[in-house]
Every structure is written in C-alpha cells, then in structure tokens.
C-alpha positions as CSV (number, residue, x, y, z in Angstrom):
1,M,7.4,-29.2,-1.1
2,N,3.8,-30.2,-1.0
3,Y,1.5,-29.1,1.9
4,L,-2.0,-29.8,3.2
5,L,-3.3,-26.9,5.2
6,K,-6.0,-28.3,7.5
7,N,-9.0,-26.9,9.5
8,A,-8.5,-23.2,8.9
9,M,-11.1,-20.6,8.2
10,V,-10.4,-19.7,4.6
11,F,-11.3,-16.7,2.5
12,H,-12.6,-18.4,-0.6
13,N,-15.0,-17.1,-3.3
14,C,-15.4,-13.9,-1.3
15,A,-16.6,-15.7,1.9
16,I,-15.0,-17.2,4.9
17,S,-15.6,-20.8,5.9
18,K,-13.7,-23.8,7.3
19,K,-11.8,-25.5,4.6
20,D,-8.6,-27.4,3.8
21,I,-6.1,-26.4,1.0
22,L,-3.9,-28.8,-0.8
23,I,-0.8,-27.3,-2.4
24,C,1.5,-29.2,-4.8
25,D,4.5,-27.8,-6.7
26,G,3.6,-24.3,-5.6
27,Q,0.1,-24.4,-6.9
28,I,-3.3,-24.7,-5.2
29,V,-4.6,-28.1,-6.2
30,S,-7.8,-28.3,-4.2
31,V,-9.8,-26.3,-1.7
32,G,-12.5,-28.2,0.2
33,T,-13.3,-30.1,3.4
34,G,-11.9,-33.4,4.6
35,L,-9.0,-33.4,2.2
36,T,-6.3,-36.0,2.6
37,A,-2.8,-36.3,0.9
38,D,0.5,-37.9,1.4
39,C,2.5,-34.7,2.2
40,D,3.3,-32.3,5.0
41,V,0.1,-31.6,6.9
42,I,-0.1,-28.3,8.8
43,D,-3.1,-28.1,11.2
44,L,-4.3,-24.5,11.3
45,N,-7.3,-24.9,13.6
46,N,-8.3,-21.5,15.1
47,C,-6.4,-19.7,12.3
48,F,-7.5,-17.8,9.2
49,I,-6.1,-18.2,5.7
50,F,-6.3,-15.1,3.5
51,P,-5.1,-14.5,-0.1
52,G,-1.7,-12.8,0.1
53,F,-2.0,-9.1,0.7
54,I,-1.0,-6.7,-2.1
55,D,0.4,-3.2,-1.2
56,V,0.5,-0.9,-4.2
57,H,2.5,1.8,-2.4
58,V,5.8,0.8,-0.8
59,H,9.1,2.6,-0.6
60,L,12.0,0.0,-0.7
61,R,14.7,2.7,-0.9
62,E,17.0,0.6,-3.0
63,P,18.9,1.6,-5.2
64,G,20.2,4.8,-3.7
65,F,19.1,4.9,-0.1
66,S,19.8,1.5,1.3
67,Y,20.7,2.9,4.7
68,K,17.0,3.4,5.1
69,E,15.7,0.0,3.7
70,T,16.7,-2.6,1.2
71,I,14.7,-4.7,-1.2
72,K,15.7,-7.7,1.0
73,T,14.6,-6.1,4.3
74,G,11.5,-4.5,2.9
75,S,10.3,-7.7,1.3
76,L,10.9,-9.6,4.5
77,A,8.9,-7.0,6.4
78,G,6.1,-7.5,3.8
79,A,6.1,-11.2,4.4
80,H,6.0,-10.6,8.1
81,G,2.9,-8.5,7.6
82,G,1.1,-11.1,5.3
83,Y,2.0,-9.4,2.0
84,T,3.0,-11.6,-0.9
85,D,3.2,-8.7,-3.4
86,I,4.3,-5.1,-3.1
87,C,4.7,-2.3,-5.6
88,S,7.8,-0.3,-5.2
89,M,7.8,3.5,-5.7
90,P,10.2,5.2,-8.0
91,N,11.8,7.9,-5.9
92,L,15.1,6.2,-6.0
93,N,18.6,7.0,-7.2
94,P,18.8,6.5,-10.1
95,V,15.1,7.1,-10.8
96,P,13.7,4.3,-12.9
97,D,13.0,6.5,-15.9
98,S,15.0,4.4,-18.5
99,V,15.7,0.8,-19.3
100,E,19.2,1.2,-18.0
101,H,18.0,2.6,-14.7
102,I,15.0,0.2,-14.1
103,K,17.3,-2.8,-14.7
104,I,19.5,-1.8,-11.7
105,Q,16.4,-2.3,-9.6
106,T,15.0,-5.4,-11.2
107,D,18.4,-7.1,-10.9
108,I,18.4,-6.6,-7.2
109,I,14.7,-7.7,-7.0
110,K,15.6,-11.0,-8.7
111,K,18.5,-11.5,-6.3
112,D,17.1,-10.4,-3.0
113,A,13.3,-10.2,-2.9
114,C,11.5,-13.0,-1.0
115,I,8.0,-11.9,-2.2
116,G,6.7,-10.4,-5.4
117,V,8.1,-6.9,-5.9
118,H,6.6,-5.0,-8.8
119,P,8.4,-1.7,-9.6
120,Y,6.9,1.5,-10.7
121,G,8.5,3.5,-13.5
122,S,8.6,7.3,-13.2
123,I,6.3,9.5,-15.2
124,T,9.0,12.1,-15.9
125,V,12.8,12.0,-16.2
126,N,14.3,12.1,-12.7
127,E,10.7,12.9,-11.4
128,E,11.3,16.5,-12.3
129,G,8.1,17.0,-14.2
130,K,9.7,18.5,-17.3
131,T,10.2,15.6,-19.8
132,L,8.4,12.2,-20.1
133,S,10.4,9.2,-19.0
134,D,11.0,6.4,-21.5
135,M,7.6,5.1,-20.8
136,E,7.5,2.9,-23.8
137,G,11.0,1.4,-23.2
138,I,10.4,0.5,-19.6
139,N,6.8,-0.5,-20.0
140,N,7.5,-4.3,-19.8
141,Y,9.5,-3.8,-16.6
142,V,7.0,-1.8,-14.6
143,I,3.6,-2.3,-12.9
144,A,2.5,1.3,-13.5
145,F,3.9,4.9,-13.8
146,S,4.2,7.4,-10.9
147,D,6.2,10.4,-9.8
148,D,5.4,9.5,-6.2
149,G,6.7,12.1,-3.7
150,R,6.0,14.8,-6.2
151,G,2.9,16.0,-8.0
152,V,3.2,16.6,-11.7
153,Q,2.6,20.4,-11.8
154,S,2.2,20.9,-15.5
155,D,-1.3,20.2,-16.9
156,E,0.2,19.6,-20.3
157,M,2.8,17.2,-19.1
158,M,0.3,15.2,-17.1
159,L,-2.1,15.0,-20.1
160,E,0.8,13.8,-22.3
161,A,1.7,11.2,-19.8
162,M,-1.9,10.0,-19.5
163,K,-2.2,9.7,-23.3
164,K,1.0,7.7,-23.4
165,A,-0.1,5.4,-20.5
166,K,-3.4,4.9,-22.3
167,S,-1.6,3.7,-25.4
168,L,0.5,1.3,-23.3
169,D,-2.6,0.1,-21.3
170,K,-0.8,1.1,-18.0
171,I,-2.0,2.9,-14.9
172,I,-0.9,6.5,-14.0
173,A,-0.7,6.5,-10.1
174,A,-0.6,10.1,-8.9
175,H,0.8,11.7,-5.8
176,C,-1.4,14.7,-5.9
177,E,0.1,17.9,-4.5
178,V,0.0,21.5,-5.7
179,N,3.4,22.9,-4.8
180,E,2.4,26.5,-4.7
181,L,-0.2,25.8,-2.0
182,L,2.3,24.0,0.4
183,K,3.9,27.2,1.8
184,G,6.4,25.4,3.9
185,G,3.7,23.3,5.7
186,Y,4.5,19.9,7.2
187,I,1.4,18.8,9.2
188,H,-2.4,19.4,8.6
189,D,-3.5,23.0,8.6
190,G,-5.9,22.3,11.5
191,D,-6.4,22.9,15.2
192,Y,-3.2,21.1,16.3
193,A,-1.1,23.2,14.0
194,K,-2.6,26.4,15.2
195,K,-2.4,25.5,18.9
196,H,1.3,24.4,18.7
197,G,2.7,26.9,16.3
198,H,3.3,24.6,13.4
199,K,3.0,25.4,9.6
200,G,0.0,23.6,8.1
201,I,-0.6,21.9,4.8
202,C,-4.0,22.9,3.4
203,S,-6.4,20.2,2.1
204,E,-6.7,21.9,-1.3
205,S,-3.0,21.1,-2.0
206,E,-4.3,17.5,-2.4
207,W,-7.8,17.8,-3.8
208,G,-7.0,20.6,-6.1
209,Q,-4.7,18.4,-8.2
210,I,-7.1,15.5,-8.0
211,K,-9.8,17.7,-9.5
212,R,-7.4,18.6,-12.3
213,D,-6.4,15.0,-12.9
214,I,-9.9,13.7,-13.0
215,E,-10.6,16.0,-16.0
216,L,-7.4,15.0,-17.7
217,A,-8.2,11.3,-17.1
218,R,-11.7,11.9,-18.6
219,I,-10.1,13.5,-21.7
220,S,-7.4,10.9,-22.1
221,G,-9.3,7.8,-21.1
222,C,-6.4,6.4,-19.2
223,K,-6.4,4.2,-16.1
224,Y,-5.9,6.7,-13.3
225,H,-5.1,5.8,-9.7
226,V,-4.9,8.4,-6.8
227,C,-2.3,7.6,-4.1
228,H,-2.9,8.0,-0.4
229,I,-6.0,10.3,-0.3
230,S,-6.5,12.0,3.1
231,T,-9.3,14.7,2.7
232,K,-13.0,14.7,2.6
233,E,-13.0,16.7,-0.6
234,S,-10.8,14.1,-2.3
235,V,-13.3,11.4,-1.4
236,E,-16.2,13.3,-2.8
237,L,-14.4,14.3,-6.1
238,I,-13.5,10.6,-6.7
239,R,-17.0,9.5,-5.8
240,Q,-18.5,11.8,-8.4
241,A,-15.8,10.9,-11.0
242,K,-16.8,7.2,-10.6
243,K,-20.5,8.1,-11.1
244,N,-19.4,9.9,-14.3
245,S,-17.5,6.8,-15.6
246,V,-14.0,8.1,-15.3
247,N,-11.5,5.2,-15.1
248,I,-10.4,6.0,-11.6
249,T,-9.4,4.1,-8.4
250,C,-7.8,5.3,-5.2
251,E,-6.1,4.2,-2.0
252,T,-5.9,5.5,1.5
253,G,-3.6,4.5,4.4
254,P,-4.2,2.9,7.8
255,H,-3.0,6.0,9.7
256,Y,-5.6,8.2,7.9
257,L,-8.4,5.8,9.0
258,V,-7.3,5.5,12.6
259,F,-6.0,8.9,13.6
260,N,-7.0,12.5,13.4
261,D,-4.8,15.6,13.9
262,S,-5.9,16.0,17.5
263,M,-4.0,12.8,18.3
264,L,-0.7,14.1,17.0
265,Q,2.4,14.1,19.2
266,E,5.6,16.1,19.0
267,D,7.3,13.1,17.4
268,G,8.6,12.4,13.9
269,R,6.7,9.1,13.9
270,F,3.5,11.2,13.3
271,K,4.8,13.0,10.3
272,M,4.0,11.8,6.8
273,N,2.8,13.2,3.4
274,P,-0.1,13.8,3.1
275,P,-0.5,14.5,6.8
276,I,-3.0,13.0,9.3
277,R,-6.0,15.3,8.9
278,S,-9.2,16.3,10.8
279,E,-11.8,14.0,12.4
280,E,-14.2,15.1,9.6
281,D,-11.7,14.0,7.0
282,R,-11.2,10.6,8.8
283,E,-14.9,10.0,8.9
284,A,-15.3,10.8,5.2
285,L,-12.5,8.3,4.5
286,I,-14.4,5.7,6.5
287,E,-17.6,6.4,4.5
288,G,-15.5,6.1,1.3
289,I,-14.3,2.7,2.4
290,K,-17.8,1.6,3.2
291,D,-19.5,2.7,-0.1
292,G,-16.7,1.6,-2.4
293,T,-15.4,5.0,-3.3
294,I,-12.0,4.1,-1.8
295,D,-10.9,0.9,-3.6
296,M,-7.9,-0.2,-1.5
297,I,-5.7,0.4,1.5
298,A,-2.0,0.8,0.9
299,T,0.6,1.5,3.6
300,D,2.9,4.1,1.9
301,H,5.6,2.2,3.8
302,A,8.4,4.9,3.9
303,P,11.3,4.0,6.1
304,H,13.9,6.5,7.2
305,S,16.9,6.3,9.5
306,K,16.5,6.8,13.3
307,E,18.3,10.1,13.1
308,E,16.1,11.4,10.2
309,K,12.9,10.6,12.3
310,S,14.2,12.0,15.6
311,R,13.9,15.7,14.9
312,G,10.3,16.2,16.0
313,L,7.3,17.2,13.9
314,E,8.9,20.2,12.2
315,K,12.3,18.8,11.1
316,S,11.9,15.0,10.8
317,L,11.6,13.7,7.3
318,M,8.1,12.7,6.1
319,G,7.2,9.0,6.1
320,V,6.4,6.1,8.4
321,V,6.6,2.4,8.1
322,G,3.5,0.2,7.8
323,L,3.9,-3.2,6.2
324,E,4.1,-5.1,9.5
325,T,1.2,-3.2,11.3
326,A,-1.4,-2.7,8.6
327,F,-3.6,-5.7,9.0
328,P,-3.6,-5.9,12.8
329,V,-4.2,-2.2,13.1
330,L,-7.1,-2.3,10.6
331,Y,-8.5,-5.5,12.0
332,T,-8.5,-4.1,15.5
333,N,-9.8,-0.6,14.7
334,L,-12.2,-1.4,11.9
335,V,-13.3,-5.0,12.1
336,K,-13.4,-5.5,15.8
337,K,-15.3,-2.2,16.2
338,N,-17.9,-3.3,13.6
339,V,-17.0,-0.6,11.1
340,I,-16.4,-3.1,8.3
341,S,-16.3,-6.9,8.0
342,T,-13.3,-9.1,7.8
343,E,-14.3,-10.0,4.2
344,K,-14.4,-6.3,3.3
345,L,-10.9,-5.8,4.8
346,I,-9.6,-8.6,2.6
347,E,-11.2,-7.0,-0.4
348,L,-9.4,-3.7,0.4
349,M,-6.0,-5.4,1.1
350,S,-5.9,-8.1,-1.6
351,V,-8.9,-8.5,-3.9
352,N,-9.3,-4.9,-5.1
353,P,-5.6,-4.0,-5.5
354,G,-5.1,-7.3,-7.3
355,K,-7.9,-6.6,-9.8
356,R,-6.7,-3.1,-10.6
357,F,-3.0,-3.8,-10.8
358,G,-3.3,-7.3,-12.4
359,I,-2.0,-9.4,-9.6
360,N,-4.2,-12.4,-8.8
361,N,-3.7,-13.9,-5.4
362,E,-7.1,-15.6,-5.2
363,I,-7.3,-18.8,-3.3
364,K,-8.4,-20.9,-6.2
365,E,-7.5,-24.2,-7.8
366,G,-4.8,-23.8,-10.5
367,L,-3.4,-20.6,-9.1
368,P,-0.1,-20.1,-7.2
369,A,-0.3,-20.6,-3.5
370,N,0.2,-16.9,-2.4
371,L,-1.4,-16.7,1.0
372,C,-1.1,-15.7,4.6
373,V,-2.2,-17.3,7.8
374,W,-3.4,-15.3,10.8
375,N,-4.2,-15.9,14.5
376,L,-6.8,-13.2,15.0
377,D,-7.0,-13.9,18.8
378,D,-3.4,-13.1,19.4
379,K,-3.3,-9.8,21.3
380,Y,-0.1,-7.8,21.7
381,T,1.4,-4.3,21.8
382,V,3.0,-2.9,18.6
383,N,6.8,-2.8,19.3
384,P,9.0,-1.5,16.5
385,D,11.9,-3.6,17.9
386,D,10.0,-6.6,16.5
387,F,10.0,-5.3,12.9
388,L,12.0,-6.9,10.1
389,S,12.0,-3.5,8.3
390,M,15.0,-1.3,8.9
391,G,12.5,1.5,9.6
392,R,11.2,1.9,13.1
393,A,9.0,5.1,12.9
394,T,5.3,4.2,13.3
395,P,2.5,6.2,14.8
396,F,1.1,2.8,16.0
397,E,3.9,2.2,18.4
398,G,2.4,1.2,21.8
399,M,-1.0,0.4,20.3
400,E,-2.7,-2.8,21.6
401,V,-3.8,-4.8,18.6
402,Y,-5.2,-8.2,17.6
403,G,-3.9,-10.4,14.9
404,K,-0.5,-12.0,14.3
405,C,0.8,-13.4,11.1
406,V,1.5,-17.1,11.6
407,M,2.8,-17.9,8.1
408,T,3.2,-16.3,4.7
409,M,3.5,-18.5,1.6
410,V,4.7,-17.4,-1.9
411,K,4.2,-19.8,-4.7
412,G,3.9,-22.6,-2.2
413,E,7.1,-21.8,-0.4
414,I,6.9,-20.8,3.3
415,I,8.6,-17.4,3.4
416,W,7.6,-16.3,6.9
417,K,6.7,-18.5,9.9
418,Q,6.1,-17.5,13.4
C-alpha cells in the first residue's frame, strides 16, 4: 500500500516543520511540501510525525513467562506507544545463551512480532555470572549482550566478556548491581524507607559497579552501555568517563525523571529495580539529560501478573510497564514544563538509541517508513485498562497527560491506528 501523509508537523533533519511524506512500497520516497500522488492520502493536520521510537530495554517475557507478557502483546503495546523497534532482554527461560536457545525466541519473533524486536543475548550461561555464553555463536542473532536483572559480580568475568564483545563489535549493556550491598532492600534507602519501616537499597549498589565497569571498559575498549541509571553518582561517573573518552552510553527511565521517593505509595506499581530515588538524584538525572551525559530514555517495560504486583511494596515483584505511557508522560512532564524541547525528547527516544544500537528510523528518502503520528493536544488520564500489554502495573496510573498516538507505521504498513 502507498500513502501520502499530508500537512503534519514532521521531525526531519533534527528539526520540526510542516511537511508531507510520500511512502511507496514501504519506503519513504519524498519528504517535502505540496506533494501530490495517486495513492491513499491521509490528512494529518494538527498532528506530529516522529521517527519510530526505539526502546533498548524491554522485557517481553517469552519464552518462559508468557503468563506475564508475550512477544505478540508486548510488540502491540510498543506500537500503541509509538515504538517501531524494541530490544528484548534475556532473562527468559531458556536464557538466550546458545544458538539453540536464541532460536526459540527468534522463531516466535518472526511469527508474532508486529514491530521490530531485537533480542539481547546473555553475557553468561543462564545469567549465572560463572561462564561466558556462546557469544560468538549467537552474535549474528542478537543486538547486544546483557545479563539484565543481574549484575556480573566477577571483575574477571566482566573483563573477559568485554574483550569478547570488543572482538565481535557488539555492545555490553550492563545491569549494574553489587549483590553484597543489597542486604534485602527493595526500595531506595531514603526518607520514605526510614519513615515507613522498609528495607532500603543503597545508591552505591548501582554506582559502585558502574565505577568498576568504566575501568574495565577503558581497558578492553569495548562498547559499554549502562542500563537504567538512577543515582546522581552514576550520572557524574558517566559524565567523567565520557570526558576521558571511554566508549560509554547510558539510559534512564521515565519514572526516575518524574518521581522521587517522597512520592512512593504502598503499592506494588511503585516497585522496580533500581528503585525510584531521592529528589537530588532526580534533579541530577534531569541535568544529565540536558547536558548529554544521559544518551537515551528506555522504559524497562517489565510486566508481571496482577497477583505478583498486588502484594505491596515489600512483597510485590520488581518491575513496571512503560511502553504505552513513555512518550505522553515525558512530553507532559518535561516538554510542556519547558525542561527540554520536543526535538530533544525525540533524540532521546529515537535518534540516539538508533545511533548507538544500529537501528536507523530517520525520516529520510530511501529509508523504510518506520514512524509514529501523535496528537499532542489530546489530554487524558492514564488508565491501565486501555493498555494492550498484559501488564497493568504502572506508577503513572491516574496521571493526566498530553499526547495520544494516532498511528504507528512499520515499513510502510499501518500497525496501530486510533
């Protein structure tokens, strides 16, 4: 099907202006003004067209945990949120640590995914931190390597993994967590934990391992990416590492930019790992976004069953969903409050993750039509019952936001339409 998208405000060449987009056989043929063509014309006056969002940190739960989410439902949720590409984390059953195991996942992706799904391979066998996975064997199947959900505790093992990733020209994406510092904690070790008798997770459990990994990345020369940073110390360590020419990028999540631990509620939908931290940490993350220390925003979309998230802060499993709320929450809380520009938000959600992970969703002649269309004036209240994800636990439930996804297109095919 060929389409002419007319009269929208288009993010093109890093700027937003009114343009038309002609799409033929799945590709962008022309971007300009006053375009005409003998095909389906869609008038998008008062709408914005952005390159498809790219989320480099998503838990699709399949294979192994399809009662929480499937590749089909997770990719639909992504399309609903404007994402055309998502990278699926490896804490699955079986863990994608061998060709045999990764093929189970890629076969389902080919059958059920409606957007681009790019799997991670694990760094170690069964994510146990003891033996390297078959990194060389699975290299052509994976976007990068991660033991997400677990920090690699051994310095020697992480250095070996980084050297192997360097030889394969692949990214090591690290969940940074020092196990011996956790001490049974499950929310931030701050004022809320003290006032309400909860066990806290100290900030050093995150930044301590980042500090170690920066040195290992410097030694190995590998491409190193830090997952879901949440502390002010993490921001500063990464800022300095970039100044010292370490090949490092990082992400943070929407909930760390919007909430601090004084806003927690006794509800499992506020429990994730790493936890929502202090206002000082939140402000440091905002500064990191502004000055380019933080390269991208990823959702860490981590669905669980209703029962698993209904046990309060202490006993609920860690993880919240985010694919369907990320853009409206960030647009409402950052752009509309003049913290960052719309253009900057698109860089964080599409341009920068695409550059780092090798996924080009640029709106440009000759490239596939991977894009999303938004009505930024549409105001509504976040209601998990509207989600296409099987997960419902979100700290943004009940928040009034602006921005509704009108359409998502993958390779010129309309995958989601309001």
